[in-house]
N, C-alpha and C positions, 0 to 999 in steps of 0.2 A: 447480300445476305450470307452470313457465315454459319456453318453448322459444325458443332463439336462432335467428333466421332471417336474420341478416346474414352478412357475410363473417367468416371466422375472424380473431381478433386476431393480429397478427404474433408470431412466436415469437422469443425472444431466446436467444442462446447464453450460458450461464453456466458459467464454469470456476472450479474451486477449487484453490488451491495452498497448500502448507504447507512450511515450512522454517525456516532460521535465517540470520542475517546472517553474512557472512564476516569475516575479520580486519580488513577496512576498514569494517565496519558496513553493508555493502550486501547486499541480497538481490535476485538477478537471475533472471528466468525468460525463456526463449525458448519461445513457444507451439509445441506440436507441430504444430498447424495454424494458420497465420496468419489473422487476421481480414481481411475484405475491404478492398481498397485505399481509403484515405480515410475509413475507419470505425474510428477509434481507440477502443477500448473503455474503459469506466469501470473504474478500478483502485481497489479498496477494501480497504486493509490493516487488520488488527486484530492488535495485539501481544498476546502471551501473558504474563500476569502482569507487566506493566511496573511499575517503581517510579514514584512520583509525579514528574511533570515530564518523563518520557521522552517523546520525540516522534518522529514519522516524517514523511518527505516522499517523494512519488513524484518521483524526479529525472529519469526518462525513461519515456515510454510511447508505443509505436508499434503498428502492426498486427501486429508480429512478437514483441513482448515488452515487459517493463518492468523497472525497477530501483527499489527502495525503499531509502532511506537512513534509518537509525535513529540518533538523537542524544540526548545528555544535555546539558542546559544547564550551563555552567560558572559557578560563583558565586565571589565574592570577599568575604571578611569585612573590613569597614572599621569600626573602632571598635565591635566586637562586633555589627555589623549585617551580615547576609548580603545581598549585592547580586547578583541574578541577571541573566542576559542579557549578560554580558561576552564570551560566546563559547559554542561547543559542542564536544563531543567525540563522535566516532562510537562506536557500541556493537557490539562483536563478539558473536557467539553469542546474539543475541536471537531467540527463536522467534516466529513469526507465522503467521497464516492470511490469505490474500488471496483475495477474491472478484473476479472479472473478468466484467463484463457487457457484451455487445455493444450498440451503439447502433443505433437504427432507421435 
């Protein structure tokens, strides 16, 4: 049996959010309780059943909230070869779950 005799490890705030992107491909959350000033939390999105190639980016993250943008790459077919990376299009109605973890 082991017994811990040191100080307790720091506790972290962990919030979970789920929803879907709006018509502009953005999912925005304002935290019900802001995080401490200067302690911007880690925002970790996970898309629900995304097709291959779909991607996301956290476009804004502050102590009071975040915005995630979901995008699909645009491809162009040149001489029967599909060329990716010529642009992106935002994705409305993409479901996601987001874990937000406070920083020490």
